[in-house]
C-alpha positions as CSV (number, residue, x, y, z in Angstrom):
1,M,7.0,-29.3,-8.6
2,K,5.0,-26.4,-7.0
3,T,2.0,-25.4,-9.0
4,F,-0.7,-22.7,-8.7
5,D,-4.2,-23.8,-7.5
6,I,-6.8,-21.2,-6.9
7,N,-8.9,-23.8,-4.9
8,L,-6.4,-23.5,-2.1
9,Y,-8.0,-20.1,-1.3
10,K,-11.7,-21.1,-1.6
11,D,-12.3,-20.6,2.1
12,W,-10.5,-17.2,2.2
13,K,-12.5,-14.0,2.2
14,L,-12.2,-10.9,0.0
15,N,-10.3,-8.2,1.8
16,P,-12.7,-5.2,1.9
17,E,-9.7,-2.8,2.3
18,Y,-8.9,-3.2,-1.4
19,S,-10.9,-2.9,-4.5
20,M,-9.6,-4.7,-7.5
21,S,-9.9,-3.0,-10.9
22,N,-9.6,-6.3,-12.7
23,D,-11.7,-9.4,-12.1
24,A,-8.6,-11.6,-12.5
25,N,-7.0,-9.9,-9.5
26,Y,-7.7,-10.9,-5.9
27,C,-6.8,-9.6,-2.5
28,L,-7.9,-12.2,0.1
29,M,-7.7,-12.6,3.8
30,K,-7.9,-15.3,6.4
31,G,-7.3,-14.2,10.0
32,N,-4.1,-12.1,10.0
33,D,-2.9,-13.7,6.7
34,R,-3.2,-11.9,3.4
35,V,-2.7,-13.0,-0.2
36,Y,-2.6,-10.9,-3.4
37,I,-3.2,-12.8,-6.6
38,E,-2.7,-11.2,-10.0
39,I,-3.5,-13.3,-13.1
40,E,-2.2,-12.1,-16.5
41,N,-1.8,-13.6,-19.9
42,K,1.7,-15.2,-19.3
43,T,2.1,-15.1,-15.5
44,I,0.3,-15.5,-12.3
45,M,1.7,-13.6,-9.3
46,V,1.0,-14.6,-5.7
47,I,2.2,-12.5,-2.7
48,K,1.6,-13.9,0.8
49,R,2.1,-12.0,4.1
50,N,0.9,-11.6,7.6
51,I,-0.3,-8.2,8.7
52,N,1.9,-8.3,11.8
53,S,5.1,-9.1,9.9
54,Q,7.5,-7.2,7.6
55,Y,8.2,-10.4,5.6
56,A,6.4,-11.3,2.4
57,Y,6.7,-14.3,0.0
58,R,6.3,-13.9,-3.7
59,Y,5.5,-16.8,-6.1
60,D,5.3,-16.3,-9.9
61,Y,3.8,-19.1,-12.0
62,Y,3.5,-19.7,-15.8
63,A,-0.1,-19.0,-16.6
64,K,-0.3,-21.8,-19.3
65,T,1.0,-24.7,-17.2
66,K,0.4,-23.2,-13.6
67,T,4.0,-24.4,-12.8
68,I,6.4,-22.3,-10.7
69,Q,8.4,-19.7,-12.5
70,S,10.2,-18.0,-9.5
71,F,9.9,-17.5,-5.8
72,G,11.6,-15.5,-3.1
73,T,11.3,-13.6,0.2
74,G,11.0,-9.9,0.8
75,F,11.4,-7.7,3.8
76,C,9.5,-4.4,3.7
77,N,10.1,-3.3,0.1
78,I,13.3,-5.2,-0.7
79,K,14.2,-8.7,-1.9
80,I,16.3,-10.7,0.6
81,G,17.9,-14.1,0.5
82,K,18.0,-16.4,-2.5
83,W,15.5,-16.1,-5.3
84,K,15.0,-19.1,-7.5
85,Y,13.9,-19.1,-11.2
86,Y,12.6,-22.1,-13.2
87,N,11.8,-22.9,-16.8
88,D,8.3,-24.1,-17.8
89,I,9.1,-27.8,-17.2
90,G,10.3,-27.2,-13.7
91,D,14.1,-27.1,-14.1
92,L,16.0,-24.6,-11.9
93,I,17.7,-22.3,-14.3
94,E,18.9,-19.5,-12.0
95,E,19.5,-18.8,-8.4
96,Q,20.1,-15.2,-7.3
97,D,21.5,-14.3,-3.9
98,T,20.2,-10.8,-3.3
99,D,22.3,-10.4,-0.2
100,I,25.7,-10.7,-1.8
101,P,26.4,-7.0,-2.2
102,Y,25.6,-6.3,1.4
103,K,28.1,-7.6,4.0
104,F,25.8,-5.9,6.6
105,S,22.7,-8.1,6.4
106,V,19.1,-7.3,7.0
107,S,19.4,-9.3,10.3
108,N,22.3,-7.0,11.2
109,L,20.2,-4.0,10.4
110,I,17.3,-5.2,12.6
111,E,19.7,-5.6,15.5
112,K,21.4,-2.3,14.9
113,F,18.1,-0.4,15.1
114,K,17.2,-2.2,18.3
115,N,20.5,-1.5,19.9
116,D,21.4,1.9,18.6
117,F,18.0,3.6,18.3
118,N,15.6,1.4,20.3
119,I,13.5,0.9,17.1
120,D,11.9,-2.4,16.0
121,I,12.0,-2.3,12.2
122,E,10.2,-5.7,12.2
123,N,7.1,-3.8,13.3
124,P,5.1,-2.9,10.1
125,E,3.8,0.3,11.8
126,I,7.3,1.6,12.4
127,V,8.8,1.7,9.0
128,F,7.7,4.2,6.4
129,N,10.0,3.0,3.7
130,L,13.1,0.8,3.2
131,C,15.3,0.4,0.2
132,R,18.8,-0.8,-0.4
133,Y,21.1,-0.2,-3.4
134,E,24.7,-0.1,-4.6
135,E,25.5,3.6,-4.8
136,K,28.2,3.8,-7.5
137,Q,28.4,7.5,-8.5
138,F,29.3,9.2,-5.2
139,L,30.1,6.8,-2.4
140,N,30.7,3.6,-4.3
141,I,29.3,1.5,-1.5
142,P,26.0,-0.4,-0.8
143,I,23.5,1.6,1.2
144,Y,20.4,1.0,3.3
145,D,18.0,4.0,3.1
146,I,15.3,3.6,5.7
147,G,12.5,6.0,6.8
148,I,11.0,5.7,10.3
149,N,7.6,7.1,11.2
150,K,7.5,9.6,14.1
151,Y,4.4,8.9,16.1
152,G,2.2,11.9,16.8
153,T,3.6,13.9,13.8
154,N,3.7,13.8,10.1
155,D,7.5,13.7,10.2
156,T,9.8,10.9,9.1
157,D,13.3,10.2,10.3
158,F,15.5,8.9,7.5
159,Y,18.7,7.0,8.0
160,L,21.5,6.1,5.6
161,I,23.4,3.0,6.7
162,D,26.6,1.7,5.1
163,G,25.8,-1.7,3.7
164,N,29.3,-3.0,4.3
165,T,30.1,-1.8,7.8
166,G,26.7,-0.9,9.3
167,K,27.9,2.6,10.1
168,T,25.3,5.3,10.3
169,L,26.3,7.7,7.6
170,F,23.5,10.3,7.9
171,C,20.2,11.1,9.6
172,I,17.6,13.7,8.6
173,T,14.0,14.4,9.6
174,L,11.6,15.3,6.7
175,K,8.1,16.7,7.0
176,E,5.2,15.4,4.9
177,G,5.4,16.8,1.4
178,D,9.2,17.5,1.5
179,E,10.6,16.6,-1.9
180,I,14.1,16.0,-0.6
181,S,16.4,13.0,-1.1
182,P,18.3,11.9,2.0
183,L,21.2,10.7,-0.2
184,H,21.3,14.1,-2.0
185,E,21.4,15.9,1.4
186,Y,24.2,13.7,2.5
187,Q,26.1,14.3,-0.7
188,E,25.7,18.1,-0.1
189,K,27.0,17.7,3.5
190,I,30.1,15.9,2.3
191,R,30.7,18.4,-0.5
192,K,30.5,21.4,1.9
193,Q,32.8,19.5,4.4
194,K,35.4,19.0,1.6
195,E,35.2,22.6,0.6
196,E,35.7,23.6,4.3
197,D,38.5,21.2,4.8
198,N,40.4,22.4,1.7
199,A,39.9,26.2,2.4
200,Y,42.6,28.3,4.1
201,F,42.4,27.9,7.9
202,N,45.6,29.0,9.6
203,T,49.2,30.1,9.2
204,Y,52.0,28.8,11.3
205,K,55.7,29.9,10.9
206,G,55.0,31.3,7.5
207,K,53.1,28.3,6.1
208,D,49.4,28.3,5.3
209,Y,47.3,25.4,6.3
210,T,43.9,24.2,5.2
211,K,41.6,22.9,8.0
212,A,42.4,19.3,7.1
213,E,46.1,19.9,7.0
214,W,46.0,21.8,10.3
215,E,44.3,18.9,12.0
216,I,47.0,16.5,10.7
217,F,49.7,19.0,11.8
218,K,48.2,19.2,15.3
219,E,47.9,15.5,15.6
220,Q,51.5,14.9,14.5
221,H,52.9,17.5,16.9
222,Y,50.8,16.2,19.8
223,K,52.2,12.7,19.3
224,E,55.7,14.1,19.2
225,Y,55.0,16.0,22.4
226,E,53.7,12.9,24.1
227,R,56.7,10.9,22.9
228,K,59.2,13.4,24.3
229,K,57.3,13.7,27.6
230,E,57.3,9.9,28.0
231,S,61.0,9.7,27.2
232,K,61.8,12.5,29.7
233,G,59.8,10.7,32.4
234,F,61.7,7.4,31.7
235,W,65.1,9.0,32.2
236,H,64.0,11.0,35.1
237,D,62.7,7.9,36.9
238,L,65.8,6.0,36.0
239,F,68.2,8.5,37.5
240,K,66.0,9.0,40.5
241,K,66.2,5.2,41.3
242,H,70.0,5.3,40.7
243,D,70.5,8.1,43.2
244,E,68.5,6.3,45.8
């Protein structure tokens, strides 16, 4: 059974970049490794990470017994993989797979940004923010919402990625201080597009068409035109061969 032991960190140094408001809290360093320890009445929280990595590992312990309460892995600001939860005598009581809602995994997301945008989101200096959630009011799909720092500026490029397919839904660049939600801006874009698609667009042979209806009408007539053209070419070639 994994237990908490403060003596494991006796050769670690205090990280001067952080000042703790509580004597029971520690931010320690050893080489490129960092550990944050927060001791409260009922729980002890330990977060371990390397400054060159986006991955972090969180352990929660029962303060009374020092036995493990839960542990799991994070990437940037989100939980990934399986998180395990224990009672105070060490029995596993719950296992939560945080990846289940997302058919497009974090590993897929990392590869997508490398291939599509030449961006390495495993680099801690690249990512401004990352969150993922199940959007159930508007799109009804899981979403990755990721902000990428633009070097040399105070701007941030935000991307909305479909958590099922990996499709890039929306991109927007925001300046420092902009109080704008990328999801809200995407919703507005979709709303305006629907209004445009459903508005009057054209009249043909006495019938009015919306833009969406007109696009469907054109596609259907084009397919019919191609079918007739291919049919005509078939009979033309057939008779030509027969005459020869």
